[in-house]
All heavy atoms as TSV, in Angstrom:
chain	resi	resn	atom	element	x	y	z
A	1	MET	N	N	42.389	-36.343	2.604
A	1	MET	CA	C	42.439	-36.228	1.182
A	1	MET	C	C	42.976	-34.840	0.890
A	1	MET	O	O	42.494	-33.855	1.433
A	1	MET	CB	C	41.029	-36.434	0.645
A	1	MET	CG	C	40.761	-35.964	-0.728
A	1	MET	SD	S	41.261	-36.950	-2.114
A	1	MET	CE	C	40.714	-38.557	-1.895
A	2	VAL	N	N	44.010	-34.773	0.043
A	2	VAL	CA	C	44.606	-33.507	-0.379
A	2	VAL	C	C	44.391	-33.374	-1.887
A	2	VAL	O	O	44.694	-34.298	-2.629
A	2	VAL	CB	C	46.124	-33.458	-0.066
A	2	VAL	CG1	C	46.721	-32.146	-0.532
A	2	VAL	CG2	C	46.372	-33.682	1.416
A	3	ASN	N	N	43.882	-32.258	-2.318
A	3	ASN	CA	C	43.677	-32.032	-3.743
A	3	ASN	C	C	44.960	-31.466	-4.342
A	3	ASN	O	O	45.228	-30.275	-4.272
A	3	ASN	CB	C	42.515	-31.072	-3.990
A	3	ASN	CG	C	42.286	-30.827	-5.463
A	3	ASN	OD1	O	43.073	-31.217	-6.314
A	3	ASN	ND2	N	41.201	-30.151	-5.770
A	4	ARG	N	N	45.719	-32.346	-4.941
A	4	ARG	CA	C	46.957	-31.927	-5.615
A	4	ARG	C	C	46.833	-32.138	-7.121
A	4	ARG	O	O	47.780	-32.567	-7.778
A	4	ARG	CB	C	48.132	-32.713	-5.052
A	4	ARG	CG	C	48.443	-32.323	-3.626
A	4	ARG	CD	C	49.798	-32.797	-3.205
A	4	ARG	NE	N	50.079	-32.318	-1.873
A	4	ARG	CZ	C	50.617	-33.048	-0.922
A	4	ARG	NH1	N	50.944	-34.297	-1.164
A	4	ARG	NH2	N	50.829	-32.535	0.261
A	5	THR	N	N	45.671	-31.846	-7.647
A	5	THR	CA	C	45.463	-32.018	-9.079
A	5	THR	C	C	46.325	-31.063	-9.901
A	5	THR	O	O	46.439	-31.228	-11.111
A	5	THR	CB	C	43.979	-31.823	-9.455
A	5	THR	OG1	O	43.529	-30.549	-8.984
A	5	THR	CG2	C	43.115	-32.918	-8.853
A	6	ASN	N	N	46.943	-30.088	-9.228
A	6	ASN	CA	C	47.811	-29.141	-9.927
A	6	ASN	C	C	49.285	-29.539	-9.850
A	6	ASN	O	O	50.155	-28.773	-10.240
A	6	ASN	CB	C	47.624	-27.731	-9.368
A	6	ASN	CG	C	48.025	-27.636	-7.909
A	6	ASN	OD1	O	48.002	-28.636	-7.186
A	6	ASN	ND2	N	48.366	-26.447	-7.461
A	7	ALA	N	N	49.561	-30.764	-9.396
A	7	ALA	CA	C	50.948	-31.230	-9.297
A	7	ALA	C	C	51.561	-31.397	-10.684
A	7	ALA	O	O	50.845	-31.495	-11.685
A	7	ALA	CB	C	50.994	-32.551	-8.543
A	8	VAL	N	N	52.849	-31.434	-10.722
A	8	VAL	CA	C	53.636	-31.611	-11.952
A	8	VAL	C	C	53.178	-30.752	-13.127
A	8	VAL	O	O	53.002	-31.242	-14.238
A	8	VAL	CB	C	53.740	-33.094	-12.386
A	8	VAL	CG1	C	54.915	-33.782	-11.770
A	8	VAL	CG2	C	52.487	-33.891	-12.143
A	9	GLY	N	N	52.943	-29.489	-12.847
A	9	GLY	CA	C	52.640	-28.542	-13.909
A	9	GLY	C	C	51.227	-28.609	-14.475
A	9	GLY	O	O	50.935	-27.949	-15.459
A	10	GLN	N	N	50.369	-29.396	-13.871
A	10	GLN	CA	C	48.989	-29.485	-14.342
A	10	GLN	C	C	48.197	-28.265	-13.895
A	10	GLN	O	O	48.531	-27.615	-12.906
A	10	GLN	CB	C	48.315	-30.753	-13.801
A	10	GLN	CG	C	48.983	-32.030	-14.245
A	10	GLN	CD	C	48.919	-32.222	-15.742
A	10	GLN	OE1	O	47.887	-32.027	-16.359
A	10	GLN	NE2	N	50.051	-32.582	-16.338
A	11	ARG	N	N	47.122	-27.961	-14.585
A	11	ARG	CA	C	46.277	-26.815	-14.261
A	11	ARG	C	C	45.507	-27.028	-12.950
A	11	ARG	O	O	45.292	-26.110	-12.185
A	11	ARG	CB	C	45.301	-26.582	-15.410
A	11	ARG	CG	C	44.498	-25.336	-15.267
A	11	ARG	CD	C	43.724	-25.072	-16.509
A	11	ARG	NE	N	42.332	-24.882	-16.125
A	11	ARG	CZ	C	41.319	-24.947	-16.917
A	11	ARG	NH1	N	41.491	-25.229	-18.177
A	11	ARG	NH2	N	40.107	-24.740	-16.486
A	12	GLY	N	N	45.061	-28.237	-12.705
A	12	GLY	CA	C	44.327	-28.560	-11.485
A	12	GLY	C	C	42.854	-28.243	-11.601
A	12	GLY	O	O	42.423	-27.506	-12.492
A	13	SER	N	N	42.077	-28.821	-10.701
A	13	SER	CA	C	40.643	-28.550	-10.675
A	13	SER	C	C	40.073	-28.884	-9.307
A	13	SER	O	O	40.640	-29.678	-8.552
A	13	SER	CB	C	39.916	-29.368	-11.753
A	13	SER	OG	O	40.098	-30.746	-11.531
A	14	THR	N	N	38.962	-28.254	-8.991
A	14	THR	CA	C	38.235	-28.568	-7.768
A	14	THR	C	C	37.654	-29.961	-7.927
A	14	THR	O	O	37.212	-30.342	-9.010
A	14	THR	CB	C	37.113	-27.535	-7.540
A	14	THR	OG1	O	37.736	-26.255	-7.325
A	14	THR	CG2	C	36.255	-27.881	-6.356
A	15	ILE	N	N	37.667	-30.748	-6.842
A	15	ILE	CA	C	37.136	-32.106	-6.893
A	15	ILE	C	C	36.016	-32.271	-5.866
A	15	ILE	O	O	35.917	-31.500	-4.913
A	15	ILE	CB	C	38.221	-33.162	-6.650
A	15	ILE	CG1	C	38.880	-32.968	-5.276
A	15	ILE	CG2	C	39.249	-33.148	-7.759
A	15	ILE	CD1	C	39.845	-34.058	-4.880
A	16	THR	N	N	35.183	-33.271	-6.086
A	16	THR	CA	C	34.154	-33.655	-5.126
A	16	THR	C	C	34.475	-35.061	-4.651
A	16	THR	O	O	34.730	-35.953	-5.471
A	16	THR	CB	C	32.757	-33.631	-5.771
A	16	THR	OG1	O	32.507	-32.299	-6.244
A	16	THR	CG2	C	31.677	-34.007	-4.766
A	17	VAL	N	N	34.497	-35.250	-3.331
A	17	VAL	CA	C	34.836	-36.537	-2.730
A	17	VAL	C	C	33.590	-37.123	-2.074
A	17	VAL	O	O	32.885	-36.426	-1.338
A	17	VAL	CB	C	35.947	-36.354	-1.666
A	17	VAL	CG1	C	36.294	-37.670	-1.002
A	17	VAL	CG2	C	37.171	-35.710	-2.271
A	18	ARG	N	N	33.333	-38.404	-2.358
A	18	ARG	CA	C	32.229	-39.122	-1.718
A	18	ARG	C	C	32.807	-40.334	-1.004
A	18	ARG	O	O	33.478	-41.157	-1.624
A	18	ARG	CB	C	31.200	-39.547	-2.761
A	18	ARG	CG	C	30.448	-38.383	-3.328
A	18	ARG	CD	C	29.427	-38.810	-4.395
A	18	ARG	NE	N	28.718	-37.653	-4.912
A	18	ARG	CZ	C	29.207	-36.840	-5.838
A	18	ARG	NH1	N	30.385	-37.051	-6.350
A	18	ARG	NH2	N	28.499	-35.817	-6.262
A	19	TRP	N	N	32.522	-40.429	0.302
A	19	TRP	CA	C	33.096	-41.491	1.123
A	19	TRP	C	C	32.081	-41.973	2.147
A	19	TRP	O	O	31.504	-41.160	2.875
A	19	TRP	CB	C	34.350	-40.987	1.823
A	19	TRP	CG	C	34.932	-41.924	2.829
A	19	TRP	CD1	C	35.004	-41.719	4.176
A	19	TRP	CD2	C	35.526	-43.201	2.587
A	19	TRP	NE1	N	35.603	-42.781	4.774
A	19	TRP	CE2	C	35.933	-43.710	3.814
A	19	TRP	CE3	C	35.737	-43.968	1.447
A	19	TRP	CZ2	C	36.552	-44.948	3.942
A	19	TRP	CZ3	C	36.345	-45.190	1.573
A	19	TRP	CH2	C	36.755	-45.670	2.801
A	20	ALA	N	N	31.868	-43.271	2.174
A	20	ALA	CA	C	30.970	-43.917	3.136
A	20	ALA	C	C	29.626	-43.181	3.173
A	20	ALA	O	O	29.087	-42.847	2.134
A	20	ALA	CB	C	31.642	-44.000	4.496
A	21	ASP	N	N	29.106	-42.941	4.364
A	21	ASP	CA	C	27.808	-42.272	4.505
A	21	ASP	C	C	27.936	-40.773	4.745
A	21	ASP	O	O	26.961	-40.107	5.105
A	21	ASP	CB	C	27.003	-42.904	5.640
A	21	ASP	CG	C	26.533	-44.309	5.299
A	21	ASP	OD1	O	26.341	-44.587	4.100
A	21	ASP	OD2	O	26.362	-45.120	6.217
A	22	PHE	N	N	29.126	-40.230	4.576
A	22	PHE	CA	C	29.332	-38.795	4.770
A	22	PHE	C	C	28.764	-38.020	3.576
A	22	PHE	O	O	28.692	-38.535	2.467
A	22	PHE	CB	C	30.823	-38.471	4.900
A	22	PHE	CG	C	31.451	-39.019	6.150
A	22	PHE	CD1	C	32.121	-40.227	6.126
A	22	PHE	CD2	C	31.359	-38.323	7.338
A	22	PHE	CE1	C	32.707	-40.735	7.272
A	22	PHE	CE2	C	31.934	-38.821	8.503
A	22	PHE	CZ	C	32.608	-40.037	8.470
A	23	SER	N	N	28.402	-36.779	3.803
A	23	SER	CA	C	27.968	-35.910	2.705
A	23	SER	C	C	29.136	-35.675	1.762
A	23	SER	O	O	30.296	-35.700	2.183
A	23	SER	CB	C	27.502	-34.559	3.253
A	23	SER	OG	O	26.406	-34.729	4.098
A	24	ALA	N	N	28.826	-35.444	0.495
A	24	ALA	CA	C	29.874	-35.142	-0.487
A	24	ALA	C	C	30.615	-33.879	-0.048
A	24	ALA	O	O	30.020	-32.954	0.503
A	24	ALA	CB	C	29.261	-34.948	-1.863
A	25	ARG	N	N	31.917	-33.864	-0.294
A	25	ARG	CA	C	32.738	-32.711	0.067
A	25	ARG	C	C	33.418	-32.154	-1.172
A	25	ARG	O	O	34.007	-32.896	-1.953
A	25	ARG	CB	C	33.801	-33.114	1.089
A	25	ARG	CG	C	33.188	-33.618	2.386
A	25	ARG	CD	C	34.248	-34.003	3.360
A	25	ARG	NE	N	33.645	-34.536	4.582
A	25	ARG	CZ	C	34.327	-34.806	5.669
A	25	ARG	NH1	N	35.637	-34.615	5.698
A	25	ARG	NH2	N	33.716	-35.289	6.725
A	26	VAL	N	N	33.358	-30.841	-1.314
A	26	VAL	CA	C	34.021	-30.158	-2.425
A	26	VAL	C	C	35.384	-29.685	-1.910
A	26	VAL	O	O	35.467	-29.008	-0.888
A	26	VAL	CB	C	33.172	-28.969	-2.925
A	26	VAL	CG1	C	33.909	-28.190	-3.992
A	26	VAL	CG2	C	31.826	-29.485	-3.441
A	27	VAL	N	N	36.445	-30.055	-2.643
A	27	VAL	CA	C	37.810	-29.743	-2.211
A	27	VAL	C	C	38.504	-28.932	-3.304
A	27	VAL	O	O	38.835	-29.450	-4.370
A	27	VAL	CB	C	38.608	-31.042	-1.927
A	27	VAL	CG1	C	39.973	-30.712	-1.342
A	27	VAL	CG2	C	37.832	-31.978	-0.991
A	28	PRO	N	N	38.731	-27.634	-3.063
A	28	PRO	CA	C	39.423	-26.788	-4.047
A	28	PRO	C	C	40.890	-27.220	-4.224
A	28	PRO	O	O	41.442	-27.933	-3.380
A	28	PRO	CB	C	39.354	-25.393	-3.430
A	28	PRO	CG	C	38.263	-25.459	-2.413
A	28	PRO	CD	C	38.268	-26.864	-1.909
A	29	ILE	N	N	41.514	-26.753	-5.267
A	29	ILE	CA	C	42.923	-27.046	-5.530
A	29	ILE	C	C	43.767	-26.634	-4.323
A	29	ILE	O	O	43.632	-25.529	-3.808
A	29	ILE	CB	C	43.410	-26.290	-6.778
A	29	ILE	CG1	C	42.608	-26.703	-8.003
A	29	ILE	CG2	C	44.900	-26.517	-7.017
A	29	ILE	CD1	C	42.798	-25.792	-9.193
A	30	GLY	N	N	44.613	-27.539	-3.860
A	30	GLY	CA	C	45.517	-27.266	-2.739
A	30	GLY	C	C	44.898	-27.424	-1.366
A	30	GLY	O	O	45.598	-27.385	-0.366
A	31	ALA	N	N	43.590	-27.621	-1.294
A	31	ALA	CA	C	42.906	-27.758	0.002
A	31	ALA	C	C	42.850	-29.228	0.433
A	31	ALA	O	O	43.167	-30.130	-0.335
A	31	ALA	CB	C	41.504	-27.183	-0.088
A	32	THR	N	N	42.447	-29.442	1.681
A	32	THR	CA	C	42.333	-30.790	2.229
A	32	THR	C	C	40.959	-31.000	2.850
A	32	THR	O	O	40.251	-30.042	3.166
A	32	THR	CB	C	43.380	-31.044	3.325
A	32	THR	OG1	O	43.120	-30.165	4.428
A	32	THR	CG2	C	44.785	-30.816	2.826
A	33	THR	N	N	40.600	-32.264	3.011
A	33	THR	CA	C	39.444	-32.637	3.811
A	33	THR	C	C	39.846	-33.861	4.609
A	33	THR	O	O	40.666	-34.665	4.153
A	33	THR	CB	C	38.187	-32.891	2.956
A	33	THR	OG1	O	37.062	-33.048	3.829
A	33	THR	CG2	C	38.321	-34.115	2.079
A	34	GLN	N	N	39.314	-33.970	5.829
A	34	GLN	CA	C	39.682	-35.082	6.708
A	34	GLN	C	C	38.443	-35.786	7.230
A	34	GLN	O	O	37.413	-35.153	7.466
A	34	GLN	CB	C	40.480	-34.577	7.904
A	34	GLN	CG	C	41.811	-33.998	7.541
A	34	GLN	CD	C	42.569	-33.563	8.783
A	34	GLN	OE1	O	42.274	-33.963	9.897
A	34	GLN	NE2	N	43.576	-32.733	8.586
A	35	TYR	N	N	38.575	-37.072	7.416
A	35	TYR	CA	C	37.564	-37.890	8.092
A	35	TYR	C	C	38.219	-38.302	9.397
A	35	TYR	O	O	39.109	-39.148	9.415
A	35	TYR	CB	C	37.190	-39.095	7.227
A	35	TYR	CG	C	36.619	-38.665	5.896
A	35	TYR	CD1	C	37.416	-38.545	4.770
A	35	TYR	CD2	C	35.272	-38.355	5.779
A	35	TYR	CE1	C	36.889	-38.130	3.552
A	35	TYR	CE2	C	34.738	-37.931	4.562
A	35	TYR	CZ	C	35.553	-37.825	3.460
A	35	TYR	OH	O	35.027	-37.414	2.265
A	36	THR	N	N	37.837	-37.648	10.477
A	36	THR	CA	C	38.584	-37.770	11.727
A	36	THR	C	C	38.271	-39.025	12.528
A	36	THR	O	O	39.061	-39.402	13.376
A	36	THR	CB	C	38.357	-36.529	12.610
A	36	THR	OG1	O	36.962	-36.374	12.853
A	36	THR	CG2	C	38.898	-35.284	11.920
A	37	GLN	N	N	37.141	-39.673	12.270
A	37	GLN	CA	C	36.845	-40.911	12.980
A	37	GLN	C	C	37.670	-42.046	12.381
A	37	GLN	O	O	37.856	-42.104	11.162
A	37	GLN	CB	C	35.373	-41.287	12.835
A	37	GLN	CG	C	34.415	-40.387	13.560
A	37	GLN	CD	C	32.990	-40.847	13.305
A	37	GLN	OE1	O	32.442	-40.591	12.234
A	37	GLN	NE2	N	32.421	-41.541	14.261
A	38	PRO	N	N	38.153	-42.977	13.211
A	38	PRO	CA	C	38.835	-44.150	12.649
A	38	PRO	C	C	37.881	-44.920	11.731
A	38	PRO	O	O	36.690	-45.058	12.042
A	38	PRO	CB	C	39.184	-44.987	13.888
A	38	PRO	CG	C	39.131	-44.038	15.036
A	38	PRO	CD	C	38.110	-42.997	14.670
A	39	PHE	N	N	38.376	-45.401	10.605
A	39	PHE	CA	C	37.526	-46.112	9.647
A	39	PHE	C	C	36.732	-47.233	10.307
A	39	PHE	O	O	35.578	-47.460	10.001
A	39	PHE	CB	C	38.347	-46.689	8.505
A	39	PHE	CG	C	38.932	-45.662	7.572
A	39	PHE	CD1	C	39.950	-46.009	6.713
A	39	PHE	CD2	C	38.467	-44.361	7.529
A	39	PHE	CE1	C	40.495	-45.091	5.827
A	39	PHE	CE2	C	39.001	-43.425	6.658
A	39	PHE	CZ	C	40.019	-43.797	5.799
A	40	GLY	N	N	37.356	-47.959	11.222
A	40	GLY	CA	C	36.693	-49.080	11.890
A	40	GLY	C	C	35.515	-48.676	12.752
A	40	GLY	O	O	34.710	-49.516	13.152
A	41	ALA	N	N	35.374	-47.379	13.035
A	41	ALA	CA	C	34.253	-46.898	13.847
A	41	ALA	C	C	32.952	-46.861	13.050
A	41	ALA	O	O	31.866	-46.877	13.625
A	41	ALA	CB	C	34.556	-45.506	14.409
A	42	TYR	N	N	33.041	-46.833	11.725
A	42	TYR	CA	C	31.817	-46.746	10.926
A	42	TYR	C	C	31.817	-47.668	9.707
A	42	TYR	O	O	30.848	-47.697	8.957
A	42	TYR	CB	C	31.552	-45.299	10.486
A	42	TYR	CG	C	32.663	-44.632	9.714
A	42	TYR	CD1	C	32.711	-44.705	8.326
A	42	TYR	CD2	C	33.667	-43.930	10.364
A	42	TYR	CE1	C	33.730	-44.093	7.617
A	42	TYR	CE2	C	34.687	-43.314	9.668
A	42	TYR	CZ	C	34.718	-43.401	8.297
A	42	TYR	OH	O	35.732	-42.794	7.596
A	43	LEU	N	N	32.896	-48.437	9.498
A	43	LEU	CA	C	32.952	-49.381	8.382
A	43	LEU	C	C	33.267	-50.784	8.881
A	43	LEU	O	O	34.038	-50.952	9.831
A	43	LEU	CB	C	34.056	-48.976	7.387
A	43	LEU	CG	C	33.920	-47.649	6.661
A	43	LEU	CD1	C	35.172	-47.382	5.841
A	43	LEU	CD2	C	32.693	-47.649	5.768
A	44	GLU	N	N	32.701	-51.768	8.239
A	44	GLU	CA	C	33.065	-53.161	8.488
A	44	GLU	C	C	34.358	-53.454	7.730
A	44	GLU	O	O	34.730	-52.724	6.809
A	44	GLU	CB	C	31.958	-54.096	7.983
A	44	GLU	CG	C	30.644	-53.941	8.717
A	44	GLU	CD	C	30.709	-54.465	10.148
A	44	GLU	OE1	O	31.437	-55.445	10.401
A	44	GLU	OE2	O	30.033	-53.882	11.008
A	45	GLY	N	N	35.017	-54.538	8.081
A	45	GLY	CA	C	36.196	-54.955	7.346
A	45	GLY	C	C	35.838	-55.246	5.890
A	45	GLY	O	O	34.705	-55.617	5.587
A	46	GLY	N	N	36.773	-55.049	4.995
A	46	GLY	CA	C	36.538	-55.320	3.584
A	46	GLY	C	C	36.992	-54.168	2.707
A	46	GLY	O	O	37.712	-53.278	3.132
A	47	VAL	N	N	36.537	-54.191	1.466
A	47	VAL	CA	C	36.929	-53.198	0.467
A	47	VAL	C	C	35.846	-52.125	0.374
A	47	VAL	O	O	34.661	-52.437	0.278
A	47	VAL	CB	C	37.124	-53.858	-0.919
A	47	VAL	CG1	C	37.524	-52.822	-1.955
A	47	VAL	CG2	C	38.157	-54.961	-0.836
A	48	HIS	N	N	36.266	-50.868	0.398
A	48	HIS	CA	C	35.348	-49.735	0.316
A	48	HIS	C	C	35.844	-48.784	-0.768
A	48	HIS	O	O	37.052	-48.634	-0.965
A	48	HIS	CB	C	35.269	-49.012	1.660
A	48	HIS	CG	C	34.852	-49.920	2.763
A	48	HIS	ND1	N	33.535	-50.199	3.034
A	48	HIS	CD2	C	35.575	-50.655	3.650
A	48	HIS	CE1	C	33.460	-51.045	4.036
A	48	HIS	NE2	N	34.687	-51.338	4.430
A	49	ASP	N	N	34.920	-48.160	-1.474
A	49	ASP	CA	C	35.271	-47.268	-2.574
A	49	ASP	C	C	35.240	-45.807	-2.147
A	49	ASP	O	O	34.290	-45.356	-1.523
A	49	ASP	CB	C	34.307	-47.442	-3.746
A	49	ASP	CG	C	34.463	-48.800	-4.411
A	49	ASP	OD1	O	35.606	-49.276	-4.508
A	49	ASP	OD2	O	33.449	-49.379	-4.809
A	50	LEU	N	N	36.300	-45.088	-2.498
A	50	LEU	CA	C	36.395	-43.646	-2.300
A	50	LEU	C	C	36.184	-43.022	-3.667
A	50	LEU	O	O	37.001	-43.202	-4.572
A	50	LEU	CB	C	37.771	-43.265	-1.750
A	50	LEU	CG	C	38.057	-41.778	-1.619
A	50	LEU	CD1	C	37.202	-41.175	-0.511
A	50	LEU	CD2	C	39.524	-41.543	-1.349
A	51	HIS	N	N	35.068	-42.341	-3.846
A	51	HIS	CA	C	34.730	-41.756	-5.142
A	51	HIS	C	C	35.217	-40.309	-5.204
A	51	HIS	O	O	34.901	-39.517	-4.329
A	51	HIS	CB	C	33.220	-41.806	-5.378
A	51	HIS	CG	C	32.698	-43.201	-5.455
A	51	HIS	ND1	N	32.688	-43.917	-6.625
A	51	HIS	CD2	C	32.199	-44.019	-4.504
A	51	HIS	CE1	C	32.193	-45.115	-6.392
A	51	HIS	NE2	N	31.891	-45.207	-5.111
A	52	VAL	N	N	35.985	-40.015	-6.225
A	52	VAL	CA	C	36.512	-38.672	-6.454
A	52	VAL	C	C	36.096	-38.259	-7.860
A	52	VAL	O	O	36.307	-39.000	-8.812
A	52	VAL	CB	C	38.051	-38.643	-6.312
A	52	VAL	CG1	C	38.595	-37.246	-6.570
A	52	VAL	CG2	C	38.474	-39.129	-4.934
A	53	SER	N	N	35.494	-37.091	-7.996
A	53	SER	CA	C	34.956	-36.648	-9.283
A	53	SER	C	C	35.993	-36.681	-10.400
A	53	SER	O	O	35.654	-36.849	-11.561
A	53	SER	CB	C	34.360	-35.248	-9.156
A	53	SER	OG	O	35.343	-34.329	-8.721
A	54	LEU	N	N	37.236	-36.569	-10.074
A	54	LEU	CA	C	38.317	-36.577	-11.057
A	54	LEU	C	C	38.359	-37.886	-11.844
A	54	LEU	O	O	38.754	-37.919	-12.995
A	54	LEU	CB	C	39.646	-36.360	-10.327
A	54	LEU	CG	C	40.909	-36.277	-11.158
A	54	LEU	CD1	C	40.875	-35.025	-12.018
A	54	LEU	CD2	C	42.117	-36.262	-10.260
A	55	TYR	N	N	37.922	-38.982	-11.229
A	55	TYR	CA	C	38.000	-40.304	-11.841
A	55	TYR	C	C	36.752	-40.694	-12.625
A	55	TYR	O	O	36.653	-41.809	-13.100
A	55	TYR	CB	C	38.252	-41.376	-10.779
A	55	TYR	CG	C	39.527	-41.181	-9.996
A	55	TYR	CD1	C	39.527	-41.246	-8.616
A	55	TYR	CD2	C	40.737	-40.919	-10.641
A	55	TYR	CE1	C	40.695	-41.071	-7.893
A	55	TYR	CE2	C	41.901	-40.732	-9.924
A	55	TYR	CZ	C	41.871	-40.825	-8.550
A	55	TYR	OH	O	43.017	-40.640	-7.841
A	56	GLY	N	N	35.782	-39.830	-12.750
A	56	GLY	CA	C	34.544	-40.178	-13.443
A	56	GLY	C	C	33.800	-41.247	-12.666
A	56	GLY	O	O	33.539	-41.092	-11.490
A	57	SER	N	N	33.504	-42.369	-13.304
A	57	SER	CA	C	32.764	-43.426	-12.613
A	57	SER	C	C	33.691	-44.388	-11.876
A	57	SER	O	O	33.229	-45.313	-11.219
A	57	SER	CB	C	31.903	-44.201	-13.615
A	57	SER	OG	O	32.738	-44.813	-14.584
A	58	SER	N	N	35.003	-44.189	-11.954
A	58	SER	CA	C	35.951	-45.049	-11.246
A	58	SER	C	C	36.108	-44.572	-9.811
A	58	SER	O	O	35.618	-43.513	-9.435
A	58	SER	CB	C	37.314	-45.023	-11.942
A	58	SER	OG	O	37.217	-45.530	-13.237
A	59	SER	N	N	36.823	-45.352	-9.010
A	59	SER	CA	C	37.053	-44.961	-7.620
A	59	SER	C	C	38.366	-45.551	-7.137
A	59	SER	O	O	38.919	-46.447	-7.751
A	59	SER	CB	C	35.902	-45.450	-6.739
A	59	SER	OG	O	35.837	-46.865	-6.786
A	60	ALA	N	N	38.844	-45.025	-6.023
A	60	ALA	CA	C	39.999	-45.608	-5.342
A	60	ALA	C	C	39.447	-46.584	-4.310
A	60	ALA	O	O	38.392	-46.341	-3.721
A	60	ALA	CB	C	40.801	-44.518	-4.661
A	61	GLN	N	N	40.152	-47.682	-4.085
A	61	GLN	CA	C	39.673	-48.659	-3.113
A	61	GLN	C	C	40.482	-48.566	-1.829
A	61	GLN	O	O	41.702	-48.435	-1.851
A	61	GLN	CB	C	39.763	-50.068	-3.682
A	61	GLN	CG	C	38.809	-50.289	-4.824
A	61	GLN	CD	C	38.830	-51.719	-5.318
A	61	GLN	OE1	O	39.845	-52.392	-5.253
A	61	GLN	NE2	N	37.694	-52.182	-5.782
A	62	VAL	N	N	39.769	-48.630	-0.702
A	62	VAL	CA	C	40.373	-48.641	0.618
A	62	VAL	C	C	40.041	-49.989	1.237
A	62	VAL	O	O	38.869	-50.366	1.327
A	62	VAL	CB	C	39.810	-47.495	1.497
A	62	VAL	CG1	C	40.388	-47.578	2.897
A	62	VAL	CG2	C	40.131	-46.149	0.858
A	63	TRP	N	N	41.069	-50.730	1.627
A	63	TRP	CA	C	40.868	-52.039	2.247
A	63	TRP	C	C	40.987	-51.893	3.754
A	63	TRP	O	O	42.007	-51.423	4.264
A	63	TRP	CB	C	41.925	-53.017	1.758
A	63	TRP	CG	C	41.762	-53.422	0.336
A	63	TRP	CD1	C	41.656	-52.591	-0.751
A	63	TRP	CD2	C	41.666	-54.745	-0.177
A	63	TRP	NE1	N	41.513	-53.324	-1.896
A	63	TRP	CE2	C	41.531	-54.657	-1.571
A	63	TRP	CE3	C	41.698	-56.002	0.416
A	63	TRP	CZ2	C	41.405	-55.763	-2.383
A	63	TRP	CZ3	C	41.582	-57.100	-0.401
A	63	TRP	CH2	C	41.439	-56.983	-1.782
A	64	LEU	N	N	39.968	-52.336	4.472
A	64	LEU	CA	C	39.979	-52.269	5.938
A	64	LEU	C	C	40.018	-53.696	6.460
A	64	LEU	O	O	39.154	-54.508	6.133
A	64	LEU	CB	C	38.713	-51.544	6.432
A	64	LEU	CG	C	38.578	-51.393	7.936
A	64	LEU	CD1	C	39.690	-50.515	8.485
A	64	LEU	CD2	C	37.232	-50.795	8.275
A	65	ARG	N	N	40.999	-53.999	7.273
A	65	ARG	CA	C	41.114	-55.344	7.845
A	65	ARG	C	C	40.393	-55.435	9.152
A	65	ARG	O	O	40.250	-54.553	9.878
A	65	ARG	CB	C	42.571	-55.713	8.084
A	65	ARG	CG	C	43.315	-55.884	6.804
A	65	ARG	CD	C	44.699	-56.324	7.120
A	65	ARG	NE	N	45.434	-56.530	5.893
A	65	ARG	CZ	C	46.608	-57.087	5.852
A	65	ARG	NH1	N	47.190	-57.480	6.942
A	65	ARG	NH2	N	47.212	-57.252	4.719
């Protein structure tokens, strides 16, 4: 995950990422965070939500086959 909230002339902001059973991660503008284990090592197949504070109560969906 790369925090590019400052793209296209935007001011940008620090974000908080919540994924699977990992602790929440705070990602400053321009910084990255990585989940180095393959998704299949800790998730079953199906749809999983990646919660990013930027989206409020919405989330991005990751589909694992």
